[in-house]
C-alpha atoms as an extended CHARMM CRD file, in Angstrom:
* protein
*
        72  EXT
         1         1  UNK       CA             42.3890000000       -6.8050000000       -4.7720000000  PROA      1               0.0000000000
         2         2  UNK       CA             44.5920000000       -3.9860000000       -2.9380000000  PROA      2               0.0000000000
         3         3  UNK       CA             45.5960000000       -3.1400000000       -0.2990000000  PROA      3               0.0000000000
         4         4  UNK       CA             43.6540000000       -0.6930000000        0.5280000000  PROA      4               0.0000000000
         5         5  UNK       CA             40.4650000000       -2.5630000000       -0.3730000000  PROA      5               0.0000000000
         6         6  UNK       CA             41.2850000000       -5.2720000000        1.9820000000  PROA      6               0.0000000000
         7         7  UNK       CA             41.6860000000       -2.6300000000        5.0590000000  PROA      7               0.0000000000
         8         8  UNK       CA             38.3870000000       -1.0910000000        3.6910000000  PROA      8               0.0000000000
         9         9  UNK       CA             36.8540000000       -4.7750000000        4.0310000000  PROA      9               0.0000000000
        10        10  UNK       CA             38.1110000000       -5.3480000000        7.5710000000  PROA      10              0.0000000000
        11        11  UNK       CA             37.1450000000       -1.4120000000        8.1870000000  PROA      11              0.0000000000
        12        12  UNK       CA             33.7970000000       -2.3410000000        6.7190000000  PROA      12              0.0000000000
        13        13  UNK       CA             33.3600000000       -5.6410000000        9.3320000000  PROA      13              0.0000000000
        14        14  UNK       CA             34.8990000000       -3.9200000000       12.2460000000  PROA      14              0.0000000000
        15        15  UNK       CA             32.3630000000       -0.9210000000       11.7540000000  PROA      15              0.0000000000
        16        16  UNK       CA             29.0540000000       -3.8120000000       11.3730000000  PROA      16              0.0000000000
        17        17  UNK       CA             30.6120000000       -5.1400000000       14.2600000000  PROA      17              0.0000000000
        18        18  UNK       CA             30.3800000000       -2.5200000000       16.4400000000  PROA      18              0.0000000000
        19        19  UNK       CA             27.9680000000       -0.6830000000       15.7980000000  PROA      19              0.0000000000
        20        20  UNK       CA             24.8730000000       -2.8710000000       13.9310000000  PROA      20              0.0000000000
        21        21  UNK       CA             24.9860000000       -1.0340000000       10.3090000000  PROA      21              0.0000000000
        22        22  UNK       CA             26.4680000000       -0.2020000000        7.4740000000  PROA      22              0.0000000000
        23        23  UNK       CA             29.6080000000        1.8140000000        7.6780000000  PROA      23              0.0000000000
        24        24  UNK       CA             28.8590000000        3.6280000000        3.7900000000  PROA      24              0.0000000000
        25        25  UNK       CA             24.8790000000        2.5030000000        3.4790000000  PROA      25              0.0000000000
        26        26  UNK       CA             23.2610000000        2.6050000000        0.5420000000  PROA      26              0.0000000000
        27        27  UNK       CA             22.1930000000        5.8300000000       -1.0670000000  PROA      27              0.0000000000
        28        28  UNK       CA             18.3400000000        6.0080000000       -0.8790000000  PROA      28              0.0000000000
        29        29  UNK       CA             16.0090000000        7.9430000000       -2.9510000000  PROA      29              0.0000000000
        30        30  UNK       CA             13.6320000000       10.8880000000       -1.2100000000  PROA      30              0.0000000000
        31        31  UNK       CA             10.6010000000       10.7700000000       -1.3660000000  PROA      31              0.0000000000
        32        32  UNK       CA              7.4610000000       13.7950000000       -0.6110000000  PROA      32              0.0000000000
        33        33  UNK       CA              4.4780000000       12.6590000000        1.7900000000  PROA      33              0.0000000000
        34        34  UNK       CA              2.5610000000       11.1850000000       -0.6810000000  PROA      34              0.0000000000
        35        35  UNK       CA              5.4870000000        8.5180000000       -0.8630000000  PROA      35              0.0000000000
        36        36  UNK       CA              6.4110000000        9.4470000000       -4.5360000000  PROA      36              0.0000000000
        37        37  UNK       CA             10.3860000000       10.2280000000       -6.1990000000  PROA      37              0.0000000000
        38        38  UNK       CA             11.3280000000       13.9700000000       -5.1540000000  PROA      38              0.0000000000
        39        39  UNK       CA             12.9050000000       15.7300000000       -7.8070000000  PROA      39              0.0000000000
        40        40  UNK       CA             16.2630000000       17.5460000000       -7.4880000000  PROA      40              0.0000000000
        41        41  UNK       CA             16.2120000000       21.3090000000       -7.6210000000  PROA      41              0.0000000000
        42        42  UNK       CA             18.7800000000       22.5420000000      -10.3430000000  PROA      42              0.0000000000
        43        43  UNK       CA             19.5910000000       26.1930000000       -8.0480000000  PROA      43              0.0000000000
        44        44  UNK       CA             20.9660000000       24.0030000000       -5.5020000000  PROA      44              0.0000000000
        45        45  UNK       CA             24.3370000000       23.0920000000       -6.4030000000  PROA      45              0.0000000000
        46        46  UNK       CA             25.7610000000       21.9370000000       -3.3960000000  PROA      46              0.0000000000
        47        47  UNK       CA             22.7390000000       18.7760000000       -2.6840000000  PROA      47              0.0000000000
        48        48  UNK       CA             20.8810000000       16.5430000000       -4.1350000000  PROA      48              0.0000000000
        49        49  UNK       CA             17.2240000000       16.9210000000       -2.6540000000  PROA      49              0.0000000000
        50        50  UNK       CA             16.7170000000       13.8500000000       -4.8920000000  PROA      50              0.0000000000
        51        51  UNK       CA             18.5680000000       11.5460000000       -2.4500000000  PROA      51              0.0000000000
        52        52  UNK       CA             18.1550000000       10.9990000000        1.4470000000  PROA      52              0.0000000000
        53        53  UNK       CA             21.7910000000       12.7630000000        2.6340000000  PROA      53              0.0000000000
        54        54  UNK       CA             21.9430000000       15.0320000000       -0.5300000000  PROA      54              0.0000000000
        55        55  UNK       CA             24.7870000000       13.2870000000       -1.9840000000  PROA      55              0.0000000000
        56        56  UNK       CA             23.5150000000       11.0320000000       -5.2340000000  PROA      56              0.0000000000
        57        57  UNK       CA             25.8580000000        7.7680000000       -5.8680000000  PROA      57              0.0000000000
        58        58  UNK       CA             28.1900000000        7.5400000000       -7.8900000000  PROA      58              0.0000000000
        59        59  UNK       CA             26.9730000000        4.7870000000      -11.0030000000  PROA      59              0.0000000000
        60        60  UNK       CA             23.2650000000        4.3200000000      -10.3370000000  PROA      60              0.0000000000
        61        61  UNK       CA             22.3820000000        1.2030000000       -9.2350000000  PROA      61              0.0000000000
        62        62  UNK       CA             26.1030000000       -0.5460000000      -10.6880000000  PROA      62              0.0000000000
        63        63  UNK       CA             24.2730000000        0.2660000000      -14.7040000000  PROA      63              0.0000000000
        64        64  UNK       CA             26.9930000000        1.4510000000      -16.8900000000  PROA      64              0.0000000000
        65        65  UNK       CA             26.7600000000        3.2910000000      -19.5840000000  PROA      65              0.0000000000
        66        66  UNK       CA             27.1860000000        1.2600000000      -22.7840000000  PROA      66              0.0000000000
        67        67  UNK       CA             29.5500000000        3.1390000000      -25.5020000000  PROA      67              0.0000000000
        68        68  UNK       CA             28.3140000000        3.6190000000      -28.9410000000  PROA      68              0.0000000000
        69        69  UNK       CA             30.6840000000        3.0390000000      -31.5920000000  PROA      69              0.0000000000
        70        70  UNK       CA             31.1240000000        4.4680000000      -34.1670000000  PROA      70              0.0000000000
        71        71  UNK       CA             30.2130000000        3.2410000000      -37.7100000000  PROA      71              0.0000000000
        72        72  UNK       CA             31.9530000000        3.6540000000      -40.4730000000  PROA      72              0.0000000000
């Protein structure tokens, strides 16, 4: 674990103690009035309507894409 990771963990812990919330909240999917997931509007490049806050997570739920092997 690098020094930067340790520092970020320390800051996250202090943030939770002082403010009572997470410093970096988990991404949440946006929902319509009926409770269904909202879709992203492809015409807006800078904002993702499918997520609250407008930013999609970098990794989807921690799942990584499988690498495909080339068949010989």
